[in-house]
Structures are given as C-alpha cells and as structure tokens.
Chimera marker file (.cmm) of the C-alpha trace (Angstrom):
<marker_set name="trace">
<marker id="1" x="-14.262" y="-14.723" z="22.309" r="1" g="1" b="0" radius="0.5"/>
<marker id="2" x="-12.683" y="-14.035" z="18.914" r="1" g="1" b="0" radius="0.5"/>
<marker id="3" x="-13.413" y="-16.218" z="15.911" r="1" g="1" b="0" radius="0.5"/>
<marker id="4" x="-11.172" y="-15.433" z="12.950" r="1" g="1" b="0" radius="0.5"/>
<marker id="5" x="-10.388" y="-16.673" z="9.478" r="1" g="1" b="0" radius="0.5"/>
<marker id="6" x="-7.588" y="-14.841" z="7.688" r="1" g="1" b="0" radius="0.5"/>
<marker id="7" x="-5.801" y="-15.409" z="4.387" r="1" g="1" b="0" radius="0.5"/>
<marker id="8" x="-2.087" y="-14.746" z="3.922" r="1" g="1" b="0" radius="0.5"/>
<marker id="9" x="-0.128" y="-15.001" z="0.697" r="1" g="1" b="0" radius="0.5"/>
<marker id="10" x="2.949" y="-17.194" z="0.535" r="1" g="1" b="0" radius="0.5"/>
<marker id="11" x="6.057" y="-15.644" z="-1.002" r="1" g="1" b="0" radius="0.5"/>
<marker id="12" x="6.835" y="-16.886" z="-4.502" r="1" g="1" b="0" radius="0.5"/>
<marker id="13" x="9.159" y="-19.877" z="-4.486" r="1" g="1" b="0" radius="0.5"/>
<marker id="14" x="8.518" y="-20.746" z="-0.823" r="1" g="1" b="0" radius="0.5"/>
<marker id="15" x="6.228" y="-23.788" z="-1.236" r="1" g="1" b="0" radius="0.5"/>
<marker id="16" x="8.927" y="-26.195" z="-0.100" r="1" g="1" b="0" radius="0.5"/>
<marker id="17" x="9.612" y="-24.009" z="2.942" r="1" g="1" b="0" radius="0.5"/>
<marker id="18" x="5.878" y="-24.098" z="3.734" r="1" g="1" b="0" radius="0.5"/>
<marker id="19" x="6.015" y="-27.905" z="3.449" r="1" g="1" b="0" radius="0.5"/>
<marker id="20" x="8.856" y="-27.836" z="5.976" r="1" g="1" b="0" radius="0.5"/>
<marker id="21" x="6.910" y="-25.442" z="8.245" r="1" g="1" b="0" radius="0.5"/>
<marker id="22" x="3.743" y="-27.534" z="8.287" r="1" g="1" b="0" radius="0.5"/>
<marker id="23" x="5.755" y="-30.719" z="8.857" r="1" g="1" b="0" radius="0.5"/>
<marker id="24" x="7.556" y="-28.993" z="11.730" r="1" g="1" b="0" radius="0.5"/>
<marker id="25" x="4.272" y="-27.979" z="13.375" r="1" g="1" b="0" radius="0.5"/>
<marker id="26" x="2.780" y="-31.449" z="12.961" r="1" g="1" b="0" radius="0.5"/>
<marker id="27" x="5.928" y="-33.187" z="14.227" r="1" g="1" b="0" radius="0.5"/>
<marker id="28" x="6.014" y="-30.940" z="17.323" r="1" g="1" b="0" radius="0.5"/>
<marker id="29" x="2.268" y="-30.800" z="17.994" r="1" g="1" b="0" radius="0.5"/>
<marker id="30" x="2.603" y="-31.642" z="21.675" r="1" g="1" b="0" radius="0.5"/>
<marker id="31" x="4.844" y="-28.585" z="22.193" r="1" g="1" b="0" radius="0.5"/>
<marker id="32" x="2.644" y="-26.435" z="19.941" r="1" g="1" b="0" radius="0.5"/>
<marker id="33" x="-0.467" y="-27.287" z="21.950" r="1" g="1" b="0" radius="0.5"/>
<marker id="34" x="1.270" y="-26.280" z="25.184" r="1" g="1" b="0" radius="0.5"/>
<marker id="35" x="1.782" y="-22.756" z="23.854" r="1" g="1" b="0" radius="0.5"/>
<marker id="36" x="-1.902" y="-22.284" z="23.075" r="1" g="1" b="0" radius="0.5"/>
<marker id="37" x="-2.819" y="-21.948" z="26.756" r="1" g="1" b="0" radius="0.5"/>
<marker id="38" x="-0.917" y="-18.669" z="27.099" r="1" g="1" b="0" radius="0.5"/>
<marker id="39" x="-2.730" y="-17.290" z="24.061" r="1" g="1" b="0" radius="0.5"/>
<marker id="40" x="-6.122" y="-18.577" z="25.259" r="1" g="1" b="0" radius="0.5"/>
<marker id="41" x="-6.285" y="-20.175" z="21.832" r="1" g="1" b="0" radius="0.5"/>
<marker id="42" x="-8.883" y="-22.918" z="21.874" r="1" g="1" b="0" radius="0.5"/>
<marker id="43" x="-8.801" y="-23.828" z="18.194" r="1" g="1" b="0" radius="0.5"/>
<marker id="44" x="-6.197" y="-22.971" z="15.587" r="1" g="1" b="0" radius="0.5"/>
<marker id="45" x="-6.154" y="-24.572" z="12.165" r="1" g="1" b="0" radius="0.5"/>
<marker id="46" x="-4.042" y="-23.748" z="9.111" r="1" g="1" b="0" radius="0.5"/>
<marker id="47" x="-5.422" y="-24.417" z="5.645" r="1" g="1" b="0" radius="0.5"/>
<marker id="48" x="-3.474" y="-24.236" z="2.406" r="1" g="1" b="0" radius="0.5"/>
<marker id="49" x="-4.705" y="-23.275" z="-1.048" r="1" g="1" b="0" radius="0.5"/>
<marker id="50" x="-3.077" y="-22.877" z="-4.440" r="1" g="1" b="0" radius="0.5"/>
<marker id="51" x="-4.850" y="-20.654" z="-6.972" r="1" g="1" b="0" radius="0.5"/>
<marker id="52" x="-3.262" y="-20.470" z="-10.416" r="1" g="1" b="0" radius="0.5"/>
<marker id="53" x="0.234" y="-19.106" z="-9.676" r="1" g="1" b="0" radius="0.5"/>
<marker id="54" x="-0.370" y="-18.039" z="-6.064" r="1" g="1" b="0" radius="0.5"/>
<marker id="55" x="-0.314" y="-19.941" z="-2.802" r="1" g="1" b="0" radius="0.5"/>
<marker id="56" x="-2.200" y="-18.937" z="0.337" r="1" g="1" b="0" radius="0.5"/>
<marker id="57" x="-2.373" y="-20.031" z="3.949" r="1" g="1" b="0" radius="0.5"/>
<marker id="58" x="-5.574" y="-19.527" z="5.905" r="1" g="1" b="0" radius="0.5"/>
<marker id="59" x="-5.635" y="-19.319" z="9.697" r="1" g="1" b="0" radius="0.5"/>
<marker id="60" x="-8.870" y="-20.256" z="11.437" r="1" g="1" b="0" radius="0.5"/>
<marker id="61" x="-8.950" y="-19.649" z="15.170" r="1" g="1" b="0" radius="0.5"/>
<marker id="62" x="-11.209" y="-19.469" z="18.176" r="1" g="1" b="0" radius="0.5"/>
<marker id="63" x="-9.581" y="-17.498" z="20.963" r="1" g="1" b="0" radius="0.5"/>
<marker id="64" x="-10.634" y="-16.311" z="24.390" r="1" g="1" b="0" radius="0.5"/>
<marker id="65" x="-10.171" y="-12.741" z="25.559" r="1" g="1" b="0" radius="0.5"/>
<marker id="66" x="-6.968" y="-11.587" z="27.197" r="1" g="1" b="0" radius="0.5"/>
<marker id="67" x="-4.571" y="-14.131" z="25.779" r="1" g="1" b="0" radius="0.5"/>
<marker id="68" x="-0.953" y="-13.272" z="25.096" r="1" g="1" b="0" radius="0.5"/>
<marker id="69" x="0.342" y="-12.586" z="21.597" r="1" g="1" b="0" radius="0.5"/>
<marker id="70" x="2.478" y="-15.217" z="19.902" r="1" g="1" b="0" radius="0.5"/>
<marker id="71" x="5.103" y="-12.502" z="19.339" r="1" g="1" b="0" radius="0.5"/>
<marker id="72" x="5.442" y="-12.170" z="23.137" r="1" g="1" b="0" radius="0.5"/>
<marker id="73" x="5.862" y="-15.907" z="23.695" r="1" g="1" b="0" radius="0.5"/>
<marker id="74" x="8.839" y="-17.281" z="25.617" r="1" g="1" b="0" radius="0.5"/>
<marker id="75" x="8.370" y="-20.740" z="24.047" r="1" g="1" b="0" radius="0.5"/>
<marker id="76" x="11.105" y="-21.805" z="21.634" r="1" g="1" b="0" radius="0.5"/>
<marker id="77" x="8.541" y="-23.496" z="19.383" r="1" g="1" b="0" radius="0.5"/>
<marker id="78" x="6.804" y="-20.133" z="18.859" r="1" g="1" b="0" radius="0.5"/>
<marker id="79" x="10.101" y="-18.475" z="17.981" r="1" g="1" b="0" radius="0.5"/>
<marker id="80" x="10.660" y="-21.112" z="15.297" r="1" g="1" b="0" radius="0.5"/>
<marker id="81" x="7.054" y="-20.725" z="14.100" r="1" g="1" b="0" radius="0.5"/>
<marker id="82" x="7.599" y="-16.960" z="13.712" r="1" g="1" b="0" radius="0.5"/>
<marker id="83" x="10.868" y="-17.533" z="11.838" r="1" g="1" b="0" radius="0.5"/>
<marker id="84" x="9.000" y="-19.736" z="9.338" r="1" g="1" b="0" radius="0.5"/>
<marker id="85" x="6.327" y="-17.012" z="9.093" r="1" g="1" b="0" radius="0.5"/>
<marker id="86" x="8.935" y="-14.400" z="8.267" r="1" g="1" b="0" radius="0.5"/>
<marker id="87" x="10.534" y="-16.653" z="5.659" r="1" g="1" b="0" radius="0.5"/>
<marker id="88" x="7.271" y="-17.662" z="3.974" r="1" g="1" b="0" radius="0.5"/>
<marker id="89" x="4.561" y="-14.999" z="4.312" r="1" g="1" b="0" radius="0.5"/>
<marker id="90" x="4.436" y="-12.151" z="1.791" r="1" g="1" b="0" radius="0.5"/>
<marker id="91" x="4.082" y="-9.060" z="3.996" r="1" g="1" b="0" radius="0.5"/>
<marker id="92" x="3.443" y="-6.866" z="0.929" r="1" g="1" b="0" radius="0.5"/>
<marker id="93" x="0.141" y="-8.657" z="0.351" r="1" g="1" b="0" radius="0.5"/>
<marker id="94" x="-2.411" y="-7.357" z="2.830" r="1" g="1" b="0" radius="0.5"/>
<marker id="95" x="-4.033" y="-10.234" z="4.712" r="1" g="1" b="0" radius="0.5"/>
<marker id="96" x="-7.708" y="-10.816" z="4.079" r="1" g="1" b="0" radius="0.5"/>
<marker id="97" x="-9.847" y="-11.166" z="7.203" r="1" g="1" b="0" radius="0.5"/>
<marker id="98" x="-13.116" y="-12.897" z="6.472" r="1" g="1" b="0" radius="0.5"/>
<marker id="99" x="-16.167" y="-11.815" z="8.456" r="1" g="1" b="0" radius="0.5"/>
<marker id="100" x="-17.921" y="-14.487" z="10.512" r="1" g="1" b="0" radius="0.5"/>
<marker id="101" x="-21.641" y="-14.530" z="9.787" r="1" g="1" b="0" radius="0.5"/>
<marker id="102" x="-22.693" y="-17.329" z="12.132" r="1" g="1" b="0" radius="0.5"/>
<marker id="103" x="-20.636" y="-18.771" z="14.984" r="1" g="1" b="0" radius="0.5"/>
<marker id="104" x="-21.880" y="-22.171" z="16.051" r="1" g="1" b="0" radius="0.5"/>
<marker id="105" x="-20.217" y="-23.320" z="19.235" r="1" g="1" b="0" radius="0.5"/>
<marker id="106" x="-22.052" y="-25.391" z="21.817" r="1" g="1" b="0" radius="0.5"/>
<marker id="107" x="-22.947" y="-23.414" z="24.969" r="1" g="1" b="0" radius="0.5"/>
<marker id="108" x="-21.116" y="-25.945" z="27.144" r="1" g="1" b="0" radius="0.5"/>
<marker id="109" x="-17.920" y="-25.316" z="25.139" r="1" g="1" b="0" radius="0.5"/>
<marker id="110" x="-18.411" y="-21.534" z="25.323" r="1" g="1" b="0" radius="0.5"/>
<marker id="111" x="-18.847" y="-21.731" z="29.115" r="1" g="1" b="0" radius="0.5"/>
<marker id="112" x="-15.673" y="-23.799" z="29.404" r="1" g="1" b="0" radius="0.5"/>
<marker id="113" x="-13.790" y="-21.267" z="27.279" r="1" g="1" b="0" radius="0.5"/>
<marker id="114" x="-14.929" y="-18.415" z="29.516" r="1" g="1" b="0" radius="0.5"/>
<marker id="115" x="-13.742" y="-20.325" z="32.596" r="1" g="1" b="0" radius="0.5"/>
<marker id="116" x="-10.378" y="-21.096" z="30.937" r="1" g="1" b="0" radius="0.5"/>
<link id1="1" id2="2" r="1" g="1" b="0" radius="0.2"/>
<link id1="2" id2="3" r="1" g="1" b="0" radius="0.2"/>
<link id1="3" id2="4" r="1" g="1" b="0" radius="0.2"/>
<link id1="4" id2="5" r="1" g="1" b="0" radius="0.2"/>
<link id1="5" id2="6" r="1" g="1" b="0" radius="0.2"/>
<link id1="6" id2="7" r="1" g="1" b="0" radius="0.2"/>
<link id1="7" id2="8" r="1" g="1" b="0" radius="0.2"/>
<link id1="8" id2="9" r="1" g="1" b="0" radius="0.2"/>
<link id1="9" id2="10" r="1" g="1" b="0" radius="0.2"/>
<link id1="10" id2="11" r="1" g="1" b="0" radius="0.2"/>
<link id1="11" id2="12" r="1" g="1" b="0" radius="0.2"/>
<link id1="12" id2="13" r="1" g="1" b="0" radius="0.2"/>
<link id1="13" id2="14" r="1" g="1" b="0" radius="0.2"/>
<link id1="14" id2="15" r="1" g="1" b="0" radius="0.2"/>
<link id1="15" id2="16" r="1" g="1" b="0" radius="0.2"/>
<link id1="16" id2="17" r="1" g="1" b="0" radius="0.2"/>
<link id1="17" id2="18" r="1" g="1" b="0" radius="0.2"/>
<link id1="18" id2="19" r="1" g="1" b="0" radius="0.2"/>
<link id1="19" id2="20" r="1" g="1" b="0" radius="0.2"/>
<link id1="20" id2="21" r="1" g="1" b="0" radius="0.2"/>
<link id1="21" id2="22" r="1" g="1" b="0" radius="0.2"/>
<link id1="22" id2="23" r="1" g="1" b="0" radius="0.2"/>
<link id1="23" id2="24" r="1" g="1" b="0" radius="0.2"/>
<link id1="24" id2="25" r="1" g="1" b="0" radius="0.2"/>
<link id1="25" id2="26" r="1" g="1" b="0" radius="0.2"/>
<link id1="26" id2="27" r="1" g="1" b="0" radius="0.2"/>
<link id1="27" id2="28" r="1" g="1" b="0" radius="0.2"/>
<link id1="28" id2="29" r="1" g="1" b="0" radius="0.2"/>
<link id1="29" id2="30" r="1" g="1" b="0" radius="0.2"/>
<link id1="30" id2="31" r="1" g="1" b="0" radius="0.2"/>
<link id1="31" id2="32" r="1" g="1" b="0" radius="0.2"/>
<link id1="32" id2="33" r="1" g="1" b="0" radius="0.2"/>
<link id1="33" id2="34" r="1" g="1" b="0" radius="0.2"/>
<link id1="34" id2="35" r="1" g="1" b="0" radius="0.2"/>
<link id1="35" id2="36" r="1" g="1" b="0" radius="0.2"/>
<link id1="36" id2="37" r="1" g="1" b="0" radius="0.2"/>
<link id1="37" id2="38" r="1" g="1" b="0" radius="0.2"/>
<link id1="38" id2="39" r="1" g="1" b="0" radius="0.2"/>
<link id1="39" id2="40" r="1" g="1" b="0" radius="0.2"/>
<link id1="40" id2="41" r="1" g="1" b="0" radius="0.2"/>
<link id1="41" id2="42" r="1" g="1" b="0" radius="0.2"/>
<link id1="42" id2="43" r="1" g="1" b="0" radius="0.2"/>
<link id1="43" id2="44" r="1" g="1" b="0" radius="0.2"/>
<link id1="44" id2="45" r="1" g="1" b="0" radius="0.2"/>
<link id1="45" id2="46" r="1" g="1" b="0" radius="0.2"/>
<link id1="46" id2="47" r="1" g="1" b="0" radius="0.2"/>
<link id1="47" id2="48" r="1" g="1" b="0" radius="0.2"/>
<link id1="48" id2="49" r="1" g="1" b="0" radius="0.2"/>
<link id1="49" id2="50" r="1" g="1" b="0" radius="0.2"/>
<link id1="50" id2="51" r="1" g="1" b="0" radius="0.2"/>
<link id1="51" id2="52" r="1" g="1" b="0" radius="0.2"/>
<link id1="52" id2="53" r="1" g="1" b="0" radius="0.2"/>
<link id1="53" id2="54" r="1" g="1" b="0" radius="0.2"/>
<link id1="54" id2="55" r="1" g="1" b="0" radius="0.2"/>
<link id1="55" id2="56" r="1" g="1" b="0" radius="0.2"/>
<link id1="56" id2="57" r="1" g="1" b="0" radius="0.2"/>
<link id1="57" id2="58" r="1" g="1" b="0" radius="0.2"/>
<link id1="58" id2="59" r="1" g="1" b="0" radius="0.2"/>
<link id1="59" id2="60" r="1" g="1" b="0" radius="0.2"/>
<link id1="60" id2="61" r="1" g="1" b="0" radius="0.2"/>
<link id1="61" id2="62" r="1" g="1" b="0" radius="0.2"/>
<link id1="62" id2="63" r="1" g="1" b="0" radius="0.2"/>
<link id1="63" id2="64" r="1" g="1" b="0" radius="0.2"/>
<link id1="64" id2="65" r="1" g="1" b="0" radius="0.2"/>
<link id1="65" id2="66" r="1" g="1" b="0" radius="0.2"/>
<link id1="66" id2="67" r="1" g="1" b="0" radius="0.2"/>
<link id1="67" id2="68" r="1" g="1" b="0" radius="0.2"/>
<link id1="68" id2="69" r="1" g="1" b="0" radius="0.2"/>
<link id1="69" id2="70" r="1" g="1" b="0" radius="0.2"/>
<link id1="70" id2="71" r="1" g="1" b="0" radius="0.2"/>
<link id1="71" id2="72" r="1" g="1" b="0" radius="0.2"/>
<link id1="72" id2="73" r="1" g="1" b="0" radius="0.2"/>
<link id1="73" id2="74" r="1" g="1" b="0" radius="0.2"/>
<link id1="74" id2="75" r="1" g="1" b="0" radius="0.2"/>
<link id1="75" id2="76" r="1" g="1" b="0" radius="0.2"/>
<link id1="76" id2="77" r="1" g="1" b="0" radius="0.2"/>
<link id1="77" id2="78" r="1" g="1" b="0" radius="0.2"/>
<link id1="78" id2="79" r="1" g="1" b="0" radius="0.2"/>
<link id1="79" id2="80" r="1" g="1" b="0" radius="0.2"/>
<link id1="80" id2="81" r="1" g="1" b="0" radius="0.2"/>
<link id1="81" id2="82" r="1" g="1" b="0" radius="0.2"/>
<link id1="82" id2="83" r="1" g="1" b="0" radius="0.2"/>
<link id1="83" id2="84" r="1" g="1" b="0" radius="0.2"/>
<link id1="84" id2="85" r="1" g="1" b="0" radius="0.2"/>
<link id1="85" id2="86" r="1" g="1" b="0" radius="0.2"/>
<link id1="86" id2="87" r="1" g="1" b="0" radius="0.2"/>
<link id1="87" id2="88" r="1" g="1" b="0" radius="0.2"/>
<link id1="88" id2="89" r="1" g="1" b="0" radius="0.2"/>
<link id1="89" id2="90" r="1" g="1" b="0" radius="0.2"/>
<link id1="90" id2="91" r="1" g="1" b="0" radius="0.2"/>
<link id1="91" id2="92" r="1" g="1" b="0" radius="0.2"/>
<link id1="92" id2="93" r="1" g="1" b="0" radius="0.2"/>
<link id1="93" id2="94" r="1" g="1" b="0" radius="0.2"/>
<link id1="94" id2="95" r="1" g="1" b="0" radius="0.2"/>
<link id1="95" id2="96" r="1" g="1" b="0" radius="0.2"/>
<link id1="96" id2="97" r="1" g="1" b="0" radius="0.2"/>
<link id1="97" id2="98" r="1" g="1" b="0" radius="0.2"/>
<link id1="98" id2="99" r="1" g="1" b="0" radius="0.2"/>
<link id1="99" id2="100" r="1" g="1" b="0" radius="0.2"/>
<link id1="100" id2="101" r="1" g="1" b="0" radius="0.2"/>
<link id1="101" id2="102" r="1" g="1" b="0" radius="0.2"/>
<link id1="102" id2="103" r="1" g="1" b="0" radius="0.2"/>
<link id1="103" id2="104" r="1" g="1" b="0" radius="0.2"/>
<link id1="104" id2="105" r="1" g="1" b="0" radius="0.2"/>
<link id1="105" id2="106" r="1" g="1" b="0" radius="0.2"/>
<link id1="106" id2="107" r="1" g="1" b="0" radius="0.2"/>
<link id1="107" id2="108" r="1" g="1" b="0" radius="0.2"/>
<link id1="108" id2="109" r="1" g="1" b="0" radius="0.2"/>
<link id1="109" id2="110" r="1" g="1" b="0" radius="0.2"/>
<link id1="110" id2="111" r="1" g="1" b="0" radius="0.2"/>
<link id1="111" id2="112" r="1" g="1" b="0" radius="0.2"/>
<link id1="112" id2="113" r="1" g="1" b="0" radius="0.2"/>
<link id1="113" id2="114" r="1" g="1" b="0" radius="0.2"/>
<link id1="114" id2="115" r="1" g="1" b="0" radius="0.2"/>
<link id1="115" id2="116" r="1" g="1" b="0" radius="0.2"/>
</marker_set>
C-alpha cells in the first residue's frame, strides 16, 4: 500500500484553467471513479492552495500495489485529465513529496484493499 501527499505548482496565469479542470473532474466523477480500479487507487483527493503569488495543487492518495499508471490508461477521461495536467502543472518546479509519519487506516479497510 502506498500513501502519498505531493505538492505541484500551477503555472502562472492558469488559475482559470485549474477551475475548469476541477469542475471537469467533479462533473464527471462517475467516470473518474471507474478509472481508479485499474490503478488500485482507493483514495485520491486534490487540494488547492494559494500562497502569495503562487498556486499549488496537492494530491493525497492511498493506492494498492500493482496498479496501472494513469499514463497507461485507455480511459478517455484519463486522457483529458492528463491534458489538463500538461496545461496547468509547472514541470520546472520539482514536486514536493511529503513523508507520511503515521498512517491510520482501519485494519478491516486494509484487508479489503489487499483483497482488491
């Protein structure tokens, strides 16, 4: 099981595109959730933060082992998600991966994830 929290910087001037991206994901949540099975992604949450003149997106996820990569997905929704990523995320800014210090997931949920 992988538990991750990573911070990515949004390209300058792309806040409205991020608004569009997040609206797109929320409006197509049923399709988005279907793609998570292939990735063995049990939880994925995107947070947004604005600090002074910079904007960041944080990805929090809980993923099982052996899932497919989103870049290998055959789902059209993932292709659109990746296009938004390319348009909005500043690849020159190295992502920040925060280190989990305590992972608190009920044993019954962990067992279910391992069976998944």
